[in-house]
C-alpha positions in Angstrom: -33.4 4.2 10.7 -30.2 5.6 12.4 -28.9 2.1 12.9 -29.1 1.3 9.2 -27.3 4.6 8.4 -24.4 3.7 10.7 -24.1 0.3 9.1 -24.1 1.8 5.6 -21.4 4.3 6.6 -19.3 1.6 8.2 -19.6 -0.6 5.2 -18.6 2.2 2.9 -15.5 3.0 5.0 -14.5 -0.7 5.1 -14.9 -1.0 1.3 -12.8 2.2 0.9 -10.1 0.8 3.1 -10.1 -2.5 1.3 -9.7 -0.7 -2.0 -6.6 1.1 -0.7 -5.1 -2.0 0.8 -5.5 -4.0 -2.4 -4.4 -1.3 -4.8 -1.4 0.6 -3.3 2.0 -0.1 -1.7 3.0 2.2 1.2 6.8 2.2 1.6 8.3 3.9 4.7 11.7 5.4 3.8 14.2 7.5 5.7 13.0 10.6 3.7 9.2 9.9 4.1 6.5 7.7 2.7 6.3 6.6 -0.9 3.0 5.4 -2.4 3.1 3.1 -5.4 0.1 1.7 -7.3 0.1 -2.1 -7.4 0.0 -3.9 -10.7 -2.4 -6.6 -9.4 -5.1 -7.1 -6.8 -3.2 -8.6 -3.8 -2.5 -7.6 -0.2 1.2 -8.6 -0.1 3.7 -5.9 0.6 1.0 -3.3 1.3 3.0 -1.7 4.2 6.8 -2.0 3.7 9.6 -0.7 5.9 12.5 0.5 3.8 14.5 2.5 6.3 18.2 2.1 6.6 19.7 -1.2 5.4 16.3 -2.6 4.7 16.2 -0.4 1.6 18.1 -3.0 -0.4 15.5 -5.7 0.4 13.0 -3.6 -1.6 14.8 -4.5 -4.8 14.4 -8.2 -4.2 10.6 -8.2 -4.1 9.1 -8.9 -7.6 5.8 -7.1 -7.0 7.6 -3.9 -5.9 9.9 -4.1 -8.9 6.9 -4.5 -11.2 5.2 -1.5 -9.6 8.3 0.6 -10.3 10.3 0.9 -7.1 13.4 1.8 -9.1 11.8 5.0 -10.3 10.4 5.9 -6.9 13.8 5.6 -5.2 15.5 8.1 -7.5 
């Protein structure tokens, strides 16, 4: 019985992690981390480094622009 409980808990944790990966952008900036909700279900640009000069690259990604990176950078 304990084995099944561990498998169920592991499955729930993996499903929760999958939900976060497919629904949010995590953007690392000089001032901290910004979290944006994705506009579609995809895993591209889930974790983005926007520190220093890489910050300008954020504005060239269509999915980040659609998610509202301009408002998050203000």
